KETORMI-789988 format. One record per residue (C-alpha): x, y, z; residue in three letters; residue number from 1. Coordinates in steps of 0.25 Angstrom, whole numbers. Layout:
BEGIN
[atom [X, Y, Z], ALA, NUM] ...
***
This chain:
BEGIN
[atom [349, 362, 387], MET, 1] [atom [358, 360, 397], ARG, 2] [atom [371, 366, 396], GLN, 3] [atom [385, 365, 401], ARG, 4] [atom [394, 376, 400], THR, 5] [atom [410, 379, 402], LYS, 6] [atom [412, 393, 403], VAL, 7] [atom [426, 398, 398], LEU, 8] [atom [421, 414, 394], ALA, 9] [atom [422, 426, 399], GLY, 10] [atom [427, 431, 411], THR, 11] [atom [426, 417, 415], ALA, 12] [atom [432, 411, 405], GLY, 13] [atom [444, 408, 395], LEU, 14] [atom [447, 419, 386], ALA, 15] [atom [457, 418, 374], LEU, 16] [atom [466, 428, 372], ALA, 17] [atom [466, 423, 356], ILE, 18] [atom [471, 437, 349], GLY, 19] [atom [482, 439, 361], ALA, 20] [atom [485, 425, 362], SER, 21] [atom [487, 424, 377], GLN, 22] [atom [475, 419, 388], ILE, 23] [atom [471, 431, 395], LEU, 24] [atom [475, 434, 411], PRO, 25] [atom [465, 434, 420], GLY, 26] [atom [452, 428, 414], LEU, 27] [atom [443, 418, 423], GLY, 28] [atom [443, 403, 418], LEU, 29] [atom [433, 393, 419], THR, 30] [atom [437, 381, 415], ALA, 31] [atom [429, 369, 423], ALA, 32] [atom [416, 368, 420], ASP, 33] [atom [415, 353, 425], HIS, 34] [atom [401, 346, 432], LEU, 35] [atom [393, 361, 428], ASP, 36] [atom [382, 358, 430], PRO, 37] [atom [385, 352, 441], PRO, 38] [atom [370, 349, 442], GLY, 39] [atom [372, 342, 427], ARG, 40] [atom [385, 335, 425], THR, 41] [atom [390, 332, 441], ASP, 42] [atom [388, 318, 443], PRO, 43] [atom [388, 323, 458], ASN, 44] [atom [375, 331, 457], VAL, 45] [atom [371, 324, 444], ASP, 46] [atom [368, 310, 443], SER, 47] [atom [369, 309, 426], THR, 48] [atom [379, 321, 426], PRO, 49] [atom [379, 325, 412], ASP, 50] [atom [396, 325, 410], ARG, 51] [atom [394, 325, 393], ALA, 52] [atom [389, 342, 395], ALA, 53] [atom [399, 346, 407], ASP, 54] [atom [409, 352, 401], ILE, 55] [atom [423, 351, 410], ALA, 56] [atom [434, 362, 404], ASP, 57] [atom [436, 370, 394], LEU, 58] [atom [451, 374, 387], TYR, 59] [atom [453, 383, 377], ALA, 60] [atom [468, 389, 373], TRP, 61] [atom [473, 395, 361], HIS, 62] [atom [488, 393, 354], THR, 63] [atom [493, 403, 341], ALA, 64] [atom [484, 393, 333], ASP, 65] [atom [471, 388, 339], SER, 66] [atom [462, 388, 350], VAL, 67] [atom [460, 377, 357], ASN, 68] [atom [449, 371, 366], ILE, 69] [atom [446, 359, 376], ILE, 70] [atom [433, 358, 379], LEU, 71] [atom [432, 347, 389], THR, 72] [atom [420, 338, 396], LEU, 73] [atom [414, 326, 404], SER, 74] [atom [426, 326, 412], GLY, 75] [atom [431, 322, 422], PRO, 76] [atom [430, 307, 419], GLN, 77] [atom [437, 295, 421], ALA, 78] [atom [447, 290, 413], THR, 79] [atom [438, 277, 410], ASP, 80] [atom [427, 285, 404], GLN, 81] [atom [421, 290, 391], PRO, 82] [atom [422, 302, 383], ALA, 83] [atom [410, 311, 384], ASN, 84] [atom [402, 312, 369], TYR, 85] [atom [389, 317, 370], ASP, 86] [atom [383, 320, 358], PRO, 87] [atom [371, 328, 364], ASP, 88] [atom [380, 340, 369], VAL, 89] [atom [383, 351, 364], LEU, 90] [atom [397, 356, 367], TYR, 91] [atom [399, 373, 364], THR, 92] [atom [413, 379, 363], VAL, 93] [atom [410, 394, 364], ASN, 94] [atom [422, 403, 357], ILE, 95] [atom [420, 416, 362], SER, 96] [atom [428, 427, 352], ASN, 97] [atom [422, 441, 349], ALA, 98] [atom [425, 449, 361], GLY, 99] [atom [412, 446, 369], SER, 100] [atom [416, 435, 377], ARG, 101] [atom [404, 429, 379], VAL, 102] [atom [398, 425, 365], ASP, 103] [atom [400, 414, 356], THR, 104] [atom [406, 417, 344], GLU, 105] [atom [411, 404, 341], ILE, 106] [atom [404, 389, 348], PRO, 107] [atom [411, 377, 344], ILE, 108] [atom [402, 365, 347], TYR, 109] [atom [406, 350, 350], ILE, 110] [atom [397, 338, 350], ARG, 111] [atom [400, 324, 350], PHE, 112] [atom [391, 313, 344], GLY, 113] [atom [397, 299, 333], ASN, 114] [atom [410, 297, 329], GLY, 115] [atom [413, 290, 316], PRO, 116] [atom [412, 277, 325], THR, 117] [atom [402, 271, 333], ALA, 118] [atom [412, 271, 345], SER, 119] [atom [415, 287, 343], GLN, 120] [atom [410, 298, 347], ALA, 121] [atom [412, 312, 337], GLY, 122] [atom [414, 326, 340], VAL, 123] [atom [410, 338, 332], GLN, 124] [atom [413, 351, 333], VAL, 125] [atom [407, 363, 325], SER, 126] [atom [407, 378, 325], ASN, 127] [atom [423, 377, 324], VAL, 128] [atom [428, 392, 316], PRO, 129] [atom [432, 387, 304], GLY, 130] [atom [426, 376, 303], THR, 131] [atom [413, 374, 292], THR, 132] [atom [410, 361, 300], SER, 133] [atom [408, 353, 312], PRO, 134] [atom [423, 346, 315], ILE, 135] [atom [417, 331, 318], VAL, 136] [atom [425, 320, 323], GLY, 137] [atom [429, 307, 331], ALA, 138] [atom [433, 310, 347], VAL, 139] [atom [444, 307, 351], GLU, 140] [atom [450, 312, 337], THR, 141] [atom [457, 325, 333], ASP, 142] [atom [449, 333, 322], ILE, 143] [atom [453, 343, 314], ALA, 144] [atom [446, 351, 303], ARG, 145] [atom [448, 365, 299], ASN, 146] [atom [460, 367, 308], GLY, 147] [atom [450, 365, 321], VAL, 148] [atom [455, 352, 330], LYS, 149] [atom [445, 345, 338], VAL, 150] [atom [446, 331, 347], ARG, 151] [atom [435, 327, 358], ALA, 152] [atom [438, 316, 368], GLY, 153] [atom [442, 312, 380], LEU, 154] [atom [451, 319, 387], PHE, 155] [atom [462, 318, 399], ASP, 156] [atom [454, 330, 409], ASP, 157] [atom [463, 344, 406], PRO, 158] [atom [456, 349, 419], PHE, 159] [atom [469, 350, 429], PHE, 160] [atom [462, 353, 443], PHE, 161] [atom [466, 350, 459], ASP, 162] [atom [452, 347, 463], LEU, 163] [atom [459, 342, 478], GLN, 164] [atom [467, 355, 478], GLY, 165] [atom [456, 362, 475], PHE, 166] [atom [445, 356, 487], MET, 167] [atom [459, 356, 495], ASP, 168] [atom [460, 372, 492], THR, 169] [atom [444, 375, 495], ALA, 170] [atom [445, 368, 507], ASN, 171] [atom [458, 374, 514], THR, 172] [atom [458, 386, 505], GLY, 173] [atom [475, 381, 503], THR, 174] [atom [478, 381, 491], LEU, 175] [atom [480, 364, 487], SER, 176] [atom [482, 362, 475], PHE, 177] [atom [490, 353, 468], MET, 178] [atom [495, 353, 453], SER, 179] [atom [496, 338, 453], ASN, 180] [atom [483, 334, 457], ARG, 181] [atom [473, 336, 446], ASP, 182] [atom [458, 332, 449], PHE, 183] [atom [456, 328, 433], PHE, 184] [atom [467, 321, 432], ALA, 185] [atom [465, 305, 424], GLY, 186] [atom [453, 310, 422], GLN, 187] [atom [445, 313, 407], ASN, 188] [atom [435, 321, 398], LEU, 189] [atom [429, 326, 386], THR, 190] [atom [436, 335, 377], GLY, 191] [atom [434, 342, 365], VAL, 192] [atom [445, 350, 359], VAL, 193] [atom [447, 361, 348], LEU, 194] [atom [457, 366, 341], SER, 195] [atom [452, 380, 335], ILE, 196] [atom [463, 388, 325], PRO, 197] [atom [464, 400, 333], ARG, 198] [atom [460, 409, 323], ASN, 199] [atom [447, 404, 323], ARG, 200] [atom [445, 409, 336], ILE, 201] [atom [452, 420, 338], GLU, 202] [atom [445, 435, 334], ASN, 203] [atom [456, 446, 335], GLY, 204] [atom [459, 447, 351], ASN, 205] [atom [445, 444, 358], ASN, 206] [atom [447, 435, 370], LEU, 207] [atom [442, 420, 366], ILE, 208] [atom [432, 415, 375], ASP, 209] [atom [428, 400, 375], ILE, 210] [atom [419, 392, 383], TRP, 211] [atom [410, 379, 381], ALA, 212] [atom [395, 373, 385], GLU, 213] [atom [389, 361, 384], THR, 214] [atom [374, 358, 379], SER, 215] [atom [366, 344, 380], ARG, 216] [atom [356, 344, 369], PHE, 217] [atom [343, 341, 374], GLY, 218] [atom [347, 345, 390], GLY, 219] [atom [342, 352, 399], GLN, 220] [atom [345, 358, 413], ILE, 221] 
***
């Protein structure tokens, strides 16, 4: 089974200090996973890249009432390109809240499939805490059930990165980043947004670790 993994866990990941209502300082953060592994997702390496299984970024933060998670994939791409809804890819958002920081206590599964009409895709989100059945609805719509909110669709790429500044810095050794130069500006990607009541995720003062992975049904490395 072919897998694409975005890790936001452990010492190299994002930890939400839910009980303390803050994000702990000093923790490593792995945010981007574009074109990884290159042998299966980078068009410069593979002439038929598996873009649907390529995680772009994973974002997670909390408010006083909710834990919000955004999983993006298949990007960046030009704005005239459609979203990528592949029914043969399973997206899993893993949540660890029991203190071990490496075990998944809450796996949330996301899949795309047929929507209410022949021209519209649908999304299914299952195993969300506090729900008794999968959350199902059309993409590009706001879906709400049992206090959980879901939206899947095409989004402007939220990741900011000055690629030219990075390359200039690497070549010269002098910091050359510019705050108004964004390589991802004007590009899109496919994304899934989840908003879950905070009391269904938190577990005392334990840190909350979140990471995601993709698996292609019938795929093979």
